[in-house]
Structure formats: structure tokens, C-alpha cells
C-alpha positions as CSV (number, residue, x, y, z in Angstrom):
1,X,146.7,206.1,75.1
2,X,143.6,204.0,75.6
3,X,144.7,200.4,76.7
4,X,141.2,198.8,76.2
5,X,142.2,196.3,78.7
6,X,139.7,195.1,81.6
7,X,142.8,195.2,84.1
8,X,143.2,198.7,83.9
9,X,139.6,199.3,85.2
10,X,140.8,198.2,88.7
11,X,143.4,201.1,89.0
12,X,140.8,203.7,88.2
13,X,140.8,207.1,86.3
14,X,143.7,208.9,88.3
15,X,146.2,211.7,87.2
16,X,148.7,208.8,88.0
17,X,147.3,206.6,85.6
18,X,147.4,208.8,83.0
19,X,150.8,209.8,83.5
20,X,151.9,206.2,83.3
21,X,149.9,205.5,80.3
22,X,150.9,208.9,78.6
23,X,154.7,208.6,78.9
24,X,157.0,207.0,76.5
25,X,158.2,204.1,78.0
26,X,162.0,203.2,76.9
27,X,162.7,199.6,76.1
28,X,166.1,199.0,77.4
29,X,166.5,195.2,76.4
30,X,165.3,193.1,73.5
31,X,166.3,190.3,70.9
32,X,163.5,191.7,68.4
33,X,163.4,190.0,65.1
34,X,164.0,191.9,61.8
35,X,160.8,193.5,60.0
36,X,161.3,191.3,57.0
37,X,160.8,188.2,59.7
38,X,157.6,189.3,60.9
39,X,155.5,187.9,58.6
40,X,152.6,185.4,58.5
41,X,154.5,182.7,57.2
42,X,156.8,182.7,60.2
43,X,154.5,184.0,63.0
44,X,150.9,182.5,63.2
45,X,148.4,183.3,65.9
46,X,150.2,180.6,68.3
47,X,153.7,182.4,67.6
48,X,152.4,185.4,68.1
49,X,150.7,184.8,71.5
50,X,153.1,182.2,72.8
51,X,156.8,182.1,71.3
52,X,158.2,184.1,74.5
53,X,158.9,183.1,77.9
54,X,155.8,181.3,78.3
55,X,157.2,178.2,76.7
56,X,159.4,177.4,79.9
57,X,156.2,177.9,82.2
58,X,154.3,175.1,79.7
59,X,157.2,172.6,80.3
60,X,157.2,173.2,83.7
61,X,153.7,173.0,84.0
62,X,154.1,169.4,82.3
63,X,153.6,169.8,78.7
64,X,156.1,167.9,76.4
65,X,158.9,169.6,74.9
66,X,157.8,168.7,71.5
67,X,153.9,169.9,71.9
68,X,155.7,173.4,72.7
69,X,157.9,173.5,69.7
70,X,154.5,171.8,67.4
71,X,153.2,175.2,68.6
72,X,155.4,176.9,66.1
73,X,155.1,174.6,63.4
74,X,152.0,175.0,61.4
75,X,152.9,171.4,59.7
76,X,152.1,170.0,62.9
77,X,148.4,170.3,62.6
78,X,145.8,172.9,62.7
79,X,145.7,175.8,65.5
80,X,143.4,174.0,67.3
81,X,145.0,170.8,67.3
82,X,148.2,172.4,68.3
83,X,147.0,174.6,71.1
84,X,145.0,171.5,72.5
85,X,148.3,169.5,73.5
86,X,149.6,172.3,75.4
87,X,145.8,173.2,76.9
88,X,146.3,171.2,80.2
89,X,149.9,173.0,80.8
90,X,148.1,176.4,80.0
91,X,145.4,175.9,82.6
92,X,148.6,175.2,85.2
93,X,150.1,178.6,84.3
94,X,148.2,181.3,83.1
95,X,148.1,183.2,85.8
96,X,152.1,183.6,86.2
97,X,153.8,187.0,84.9
98,X,154.4,184.9,81.5
99,X,150.8,183.4,81.5
100,X,149.3,187.2,82.1
101,X,151.2,189.0,79.1
102,X,149.9,186.1,77.1
103,X,146.6,187.5,78.0
104,X,147.2,190.8,78.0
105,X,147.9,190.4,74.0
106,X,145.1,188.3,73.1
107,X,142.7,190.7,74.4
108,X,144.3,193.9,72.8
109,X,144.7,192.4,69.3
110,X,142.4,189.6,69.3
111,X,139.4,190.6,71.9
112,X,140.3,187.1,73.8
113,X,139.2,187.0,77.6
114,X,139.9,183.3,77.2
115,X,142.1,181.0,75.3
116,X,140.8,177.7,74.1
117,X,141.2,175.3,70.8
118,X,137.9,177.1,69.5
119,X,138.5,180.7,70.3
120,X,141.9,180.7,69.0
121,X,140.8,179.2,65.9
122,X,138.1,182.0,65.4
123,X,140.6,184.3,66.0
124,X,142.7,183.7,62.9
125,X,141.0,186.1,60.7
126,X,141.9,188.9,63.1
127,X,145.6,187.9,63.6
128,X,145.6,187.7,59.3
129,X,144.1,191.2,59.3
130,X,146.7,192.1,61.9
131,X,149.6,191.0,59.9
132,X,148.2,192.7,56.8
133,X,147.7,196.1,58.0
134,X,150.4,196.6,61.0
135,X,153.6,196.9,60.6
136,X,156.5,196.1,63.3
137,X,157.1,199.8,64.3
138,X,153.7,200.3,64.2
139,X,152.7,198.1,67.3
140,X,155.9,199.1,69.2
141,X,155.3,203.0,69.0
142,X,151.5,203.0,68.5
143,X,150.3,200.2,70.5
144,X,153.1,199.8,72.8
145,X,153.7,203.5,73.3
146,X,157.5,202.7,73.5
147,X,160.3,205.8,73.2
148,X,162.9,203.4,71.3
149,X,164.0,199.7,71.7
150,X,167.4,198.6,72.1
151,X,168.4,195.1,70.7
152,X,170.8,192.6,71.2
153,X,171.3,191.0,68.3
154,X,174.0,188.5,69.7
155,X,176.8,189.8,67.5
156,X,179.5,192.3,67.9
157,X,178.5,193.6,64.8
158,X,176.0,196.7,64.6
159,X,173.8,196.4,61.5
160,X,171.4,199.4,61.3
161,X,167.4,198.5,60.9
162,X,166.4,199.7,57.9
163,X,162.9,200.1,59.6
164,X,164.0,202.9,61.8
165,X,167.9,203.5,62.8
166,X,166.7,205.6,65.1
167,X,164.3,203.9,66.9
168,X,165.8,200.4,66.8
169,X,169.4,200.6,68.8
170,X,171.7,198.0,69.0
171,X,174.6,196.4,71.7
172,X,177.6,195.5,71.0
173,X,177.5,191.9,71.9
174,X,180.7,190.9,74.4
175,X,179.9,187.0,75.2
176,X,182.8,185.5,73.3
177,X,185.1,187.8,74.6
178,X,183.7,187.2,78.1
179,X,183.3,183.8,78.1
180,X,186.8,183.5,77.2
181,X,186.2,181.9,73.4
182,X,187.3,184.9,71.4
183,X,186.1,184.2,67.7
184,X,189.4,185.4,66.0
185,X,187.6,184.9,62.3
186,X,184.8,187.7,63.2
187,X,187.1,189.7,64.7
188,X,189.5,190.1,61.8
189,X,186.7,190.4,59.4
190,X,185.3,193.5,61.3
191,X,188.6,195.0,62.4
192,X,191.0,194.1,59.8
193,X,193.2,192.9,62.3
194,X,194.6,189.5,62.4
195,X,194.5,187.9,66.1
196,X,197.4,185.9,66.6
197,X,198.3,186.6,70.3
198,X,197.2,188.8,72.9
199,X,198.4,192.0,71.6
200,X,196.6,191.7,68.4
201,X,193.4,190.4,70.2
202,X,193.5,193.7,72.3
203,X,194.2,195.8,69.1
204,X,191.3,194.2,67.9
205,X,189.0,194.5,70.3
206,X,190.0,198.4,70.6
207,X,189.1,198.7,66.9
208,X,186.0,196.9,67.0
209,X,184.8,199.7,69.7
210,X,186.2,202.5,67.3
211,X,184.0,201.0,64.4
212,X,180.8,200.1,66.1
213,X,181.2,202.3,69.1
214,X,179.3,205.3,67.7
215,X,176.1,203.9,67.0
216,X,176.1,201.0,69.8
217,X,173.6,202.0,72.8
218,X,175.6,199.8,74.8
219,X,177.7,196.4,74.9
220,X,175.7,193.6,76.6
221,X,177.1,190.3,77.9
222,X,175.1,187.3,79.5
223,X,177.9,185.2,80.6
224,X,176.4,183.9,83.7
225,X,174.4,181.2,81.4
226,X,178.0,179.7,80.7
227,X,180.2,180.5,83.7
228,X,179.8,182.5,87.1
229,X,179.7,186.0,87.1
230,X,182.5,186.3,89.7
231,X,185.1,188.6,88.4
232,X,188.7,189.4,89.6
233,X,191.6,191.0,88.2
234,X,193.9,189.0,86.1
235,X,197.6,188.9,85.2
236,X,198.1,190.0,81.4
237,X,201.3,187.4,81.3
238,X,198.7,184.4,82.5
239,X,196.3,185.7,80.1
240,X,198.6,185.7,77.0
241,X,199.9,182.4,77.6
242,X,196.2,181.1,78.0
243,X,195.1,182.7,74.8
244,X,198.4,181.4,72.9
245,X,197.0,178.2,73.8
246,X,193.6,178.7,72.9
247,X,194.5,180.0,69.5
248,X,196.1,176.4,68.7
249,X,194.2,174.2,70.8
250,X,191.0,175.5,72.2
251,X,189.3,172.5,73.6
252,X,192.5,172.0,76.0
253,X,191.4,174.6,78.1
254,X,189.6,174.1,81.4
255,X,186.4,175.9,82.2
256,X,188.6,177.8,84.8
257,X,191.0,179.0,82.1
258,X,188.2,180.2,79.9
259,X,187.2,182.2,83.0
260,X,190.2,183.7,83.5
261,X,190.7,185.1,79.7
262,X,186.8,186.1,80.0
263,X,188.0,188.1,83.0
264,X,190.9,189.6,81.1
265,X,188.5,190.6,78.2
266,X,186.1,192.0,80.8
267,X,188.3,194.2,82.1
268,X,189.8,195.2,78.9
269,X,186.3,195.8,77.3
270,X,185.0,197.9,80.8
271,X,188.1,200.1,80.3
272,X,186.8,200.6,76.5
273,X,183.4,201.3,77.1
274,X,184.3,204.2,79.5
275,X,186.4,205.6,76.6
276,X,183.5,205.4,74.1
277,X,180.7,206.2,76.5
278,X,178.9,202.9,76.2
279,X,177.6,201.4,79.2
280,X,177.8,197.7,79.8
281,X,174.7,195.5,80.3
282,X,175.1,192.3,82.3
283,X,172.6,189.3,82.7
284,X,172.3,188.9,86.3
285,X,170.1,186.3,88.1
286,X,167.2,184.1,86.3
287,X,167.7,182.0,83.5
288,X,165.4,181.8,80.7
289,X,164.3,178.1,79.4
290,X,164.1,175.6,82.1
291,X,165.6,172.5,83.8
292,X,169.2,174.1,84.1
293,X,169.8,177.1,86.5
294,X,173.2,177.1,88.6
295,X,172.5,179.5,91.3
296,X,175.7,180.0,92.3
297,X,176.8,181.7,88.9
298,X,174.2,184.2,88.9
299,X,173.9,186.8,91.7
300,X,174.7,189.9,91.3
301,X,176.9,190.1,94.2
302,X,179.7,188.3,92.2
303,X,180.1,191.9,90.4
304,X,181.5,193.9,93.7
305,X,184.9,193.9,92.3
306,X,184.5,194.8,88.5
307,X,182.4,197.6,89.9
308,X,184.9,198.6,92.1
309,X,187.7,198.7,89.7
310,X,186.0,200.6,87.0
311,X,184.4,203.4,88.7
312,X,184.2,205.3,85.5
313,X,182.1,202.7,83.9
314,X,178.2,202.5,83.9
315,X,177.2,198.9,84.6
316,X,173.8,198.0,83.8
317,X,172.7,195.1,86.0
318,X,169.7,193.3,84.3
319,X,166.7,191.6,85.4
320,X,166.4,192.6,89.0
321,X,169.2,189.6,89.7
322,X,166.3,187.7,90.5
323,X,166.0,186.0,93.1
324,X,169.1,188.0,94.8
325,X,166.9,191.4,94.0
326,X,167.8,192.7,97.4
327,X,171.6,192.5,96.6
328,X,170.9,194.1,93.6
329,X,169.4,197.1,95.4
330,X,172.2,197.2,97.6
331,X,174.8,197.4,94.8
332,X,173.1,200.3,93.2
333,X,172.8,202.4,96.6
334,X,176.7,201.9,97.0
335,X,178.3,202.1,93.8
336,X,177.4,205.0,91.7
337,X,178.3,203.2,88.8
338,X,175.5,200.3,89.5
339,X,172.3,200.9,87.5
340,X,169.1,198.6,88.2
341,X,167.3,197.3,84.9
342,X,163.8,195.5,85.6
343,X,163.9,194.3,81.8
344,X,161.6,191.1,82.3
345,X,161.6,191.4,85.7
346,X,158.0,191.8,85.8
347,X,157.1,188.9,83.9
348,X,159.4,186.5,86.0
349,X,157.7,187.2,89.3
350,X,155.1,190.4,89.2
351,X,155.1,190.6,93.0
352,X,158.6,190.3,93.9
353,X,159.4,193.3,91.2
354,X,156.8,195.3,92.9
355,X,158.0,194.7,96.1
356,X,161.6,195.1,94.8
357,X,160.7,198.6,93.3
358,X,159.0,199.7,96.5
359,X,162.3,198.9,98.3
360,X,164.4,200.6,95.7
361,X,162.1,204.2,96.1
362,X,163.4,204.1,99.9
363,X,166.6,202.9,99.3
364,X,168.2,203.7,95.9
365,X,168.2,206.9,94.4
366,X,165.6,207.6,91.9
367,X,168.2,208.2,89.0
368,X,169.3,204.4,89.0
369,X,166.4,202.4,88.1
370,X,165.1,201.7,84.2
371,X,162.0,200.0,84.7
372,X,161.3,198.1,81.6
373,X,162.6,196.0,78.6
374,X,160.5,193.6,77.0
375,X,163.2,190.8,76.2
376,X,161.6,189.3,73.5
377,X,161.5,188.6,69.9
378,X,158.1,189.7,68.4
379,X,156.6,193.1,68.9
380,X,153.1,191.5,70.1
381,X,154.9,190.1,73.2
382,X,156.5,193.5,73.5
383,X,153.4,195.2,73.5
384,X,152.0,192.9,76.2
385,X,155.1,193.0,78.6
386,X,155.2,196.6,78.0
387,X,151.2,197.3,78.9
388,X,152.2,194.7,82.1
389,X,154.9,197.1,83.0
390,X,152.7,200.3,82.8
391,X,149.8,198.6,85.0
392,X,152.2,197.0,87.7
393,X,154.1,200.4,87.7
394,X,151.1,201.9,88.6
395,X,149.4,199.6,91.0
396,X,153.2,199.8,92.9
397,X,153.1,203.5,93.2
398,X,149.1,203.7,93.8
399,X,150.3,201.7,97.1
400,X,153.2,204.3,98.0
401,X,150.5,207.2,97.7
402,X,148.0,205.0,99.3
403,X,150.4,204.4,102.4
404,X,151.4,207.9,102.3
405,X,154.8,207.5,101.2
406,X,154.6,209.4,98.2
407,X,152.1,212.5,96.9
408,X,150.6,211.6,93.7
409,X,152.4,214.4,92.2
410,X,155.8,213.0,93.8
411,X,154.7,209.4,92.5
412,X,153.6,211.1,88.9
413,X,157.5,212.3,88.8
414,X,159.2,209.0,89.7
415,X,157.2,207.4,87.1
416,X,158.4,209.5,84.4
417,X,162.2,209.4,85.6
418,X,162.2,205.2,85.8
419,X,160.3,205.5,82.5
420,X,162.1,207.7,80.3
421,X,164.1,210.1,81.8
422,X,166.8,207.8,83.5
423,X,167.5,206.0,80.3
424,X,167.9,209.4,78.4
425,X,170.8,210.2,81.0
426,X,172.4,207.3,80.8
427,X,172.8,206.4,77.4
428,X,175.2,208.6,75.3
429,X,173.4,207.7,72.1
430,X,170.3,208.5,73.1
431,X,171.3,212.3,73.3
432,X,172.2,212.8,69.9
């Protein structure tokens, strides 16, 4: 694999560099759109480069929300006009992790070393050629050199991807259940079980796992966006009474009552996940977007009770729990069923992620860490985040070698473990 990126020259030509480039990278978290959506009509050059996490940095750096929204609306003006409206903000955030990923994609796919209204206009032909000649699958397999991707499609239903059902794997979304707002219509449609009370709701959830568990790679919940991660064991009678009220007058439940229901369903799903050999992925830490992030909701430290209550269930704690990264290292060191997933973490804060990994090397068993998940919608961004992770993984491990903590052979073995081996050991779906 030859990245053809200028930044790689700083890493030299060592065996470690080649090992990280040649090892297939497991992508444990995505929100990829289906291949039928990856079309020139839906993704122009600005969408390919900027329709990812960098939009939050642009707004925080001073761009208006309208200007950012217009980046992805061809009817709002030419490529030059739309970029010019955010150009000043881009000048303030090109150096962040989000900005670095944009630059990696621009250099690899379009040969651009600087993004200006003029250079982006000139690159439209290269983008058209890319969209005409390369598929989503080719970009992910050949350019990003991914082993497979795991996708949260925001639904309880597993719909296999017709482009390649063994490469694109899907999570069962537990969102509705864990925020305490079960979708009785969806549960009924997917399982044939009419939800009228707690008994039937539990039966429906069990049937959901029976139907989709064999094809799913994991379960996923990002309830920290709507409620605290704090979890406690709940009384079944209390949950039954609340669900009866919710099914009749859902608007009358308080946030605390929704949390009680959510805790109950997370308890139930944790047991079922163990029965079906499905890890549960939990968003911890930093929020996507901007202007709302209650820090008391998001720390992984709130999950100690859940980890202890379900020792037979593997929990994949995502995004380094940034900015509570050391708390995550402590959990992964202490609980056999707690795993670290560095998905999205590199681009949130490159130096914090690198520092975290060095701490993890010296505190957390090597089989407990997954090093990458792009967490994006389009394959061009997935490529960029993958190369960013490869670069910074190499940089981090090279520091360990330079300072005498690891030999180069030990660093290479660690790289293969966190890039590929650990994921294949943890996710039963990958063993078929």
C-alpha cells in the first residue's frame, strides 16, 4: 500500500511503517450511506471533502450555519462561491484533526495541497472522474485497505448490503429502548409481537435478537446524546408500571422516568446480547455537532455498575470517552468485559489519542483495544480517517520504539493486534 501522501515521508521507510500500511484495518464504527446514494448528484466535491465532522469546527470557528449547510447545496451557488463563504473559518481550523482528514482526502483523491475557491473549482473534473470510475467498495477496500466496516444504520433491523454483505456488517440499534422510548410499532412489525405491556415488550425484544442476532455484528446505543450514561439496576414492577403509562400517554413521563425504563431495557438487552454473542457498543464522551454537550452525561465512569452487573457481556466503549480518556483506560484495565474503541478519537484530538494509546500500552492488556472506526457517511472521508489513524498509530508506536519501551518487532505485533486481531477475536460475526 503506497499512501502517496506528503505527511508519510516524515515517518521514514521502516519495517514498522510498512507493517502499519500493509495490515488490513478493521473499521468498527461507521454510518455509511448505501452505495446507491454515493452518486455525483448527491456528492459533489464539497460534499466529498467537507460533509463530515469538520462542519462543526467550521461553525465553531465562525462560519454561519447557513453557509455550512449551503456547502452541500449546489443550488446555493458555484463551488467557488459556496467555499468562499466558509473560507475564513477553514483558515481557523485546517490544522485540527477534522481539518487534517479533509486535507488528506484532498491530496489523495484530487492532488490538492491547498484548498481555495480556485483549486476546488479546478478539481471538479477529477471528482467527476472519481465518481465515474470508482465504487464505494473499491475506495474502502483498495484505497483505505479496510478489512471490513461495521455500520450503525440507526435502526433495529438488519438489512444486508447488496454491494457486499460480508464486508458491510451492521449493528442492531438499541437507541429507542435505552432512552426509554420503545417504538412499539417497529417492534411489532419486526417481530410479530404486539407490545401491550412489559411482558410482551420483553418478548418482542427477545424475538428481535433471535431474528437479527445471527446477521448482526454488535448492538449499538448512543443514548448519552439524550440522557446520562449513569445506569442502575431497576425494579421490574416499577418498569412495568411506567411502560403501561408510556404506552397510553408517553408525553406524561418525566426524563427520570424515561431513564428508569431505559435502564430496564439496557439490562434486558445486555443479557440477550450475551446469549447471542453480540458485544454492546456504547457511545461515551464527546458529542458530534456543536453548542450542546452536558459533560455530566458523557463520562464512561457512569458505566461501572453495568459492567459489573453483566460480566458475561462484552461492552465496547467508544471514542476514548474523550475528554475522560484516563477513566476509560482504568475501566478497560479493571473490567474483563470492557473494551476500548478509538473510533473517531483520532480526529477529535490527535495528541490526546496518541497520548492515550501510549498510556494504554503500559496499563491495558493488549487484547482490549480497537484502534479505528471512521464514524462517517461517505467513503472518501472513511479513507481520510483511516489514513489519519494509520499515520498517528505509526507515529505513536515509533515514539515507543525511540524511547526504548518497545522493540520494533514488539511495536509491529502490537499494531497488528489493535488494527485487526482484537476485532476478529471480539466480534463473533467475523469468525464465520
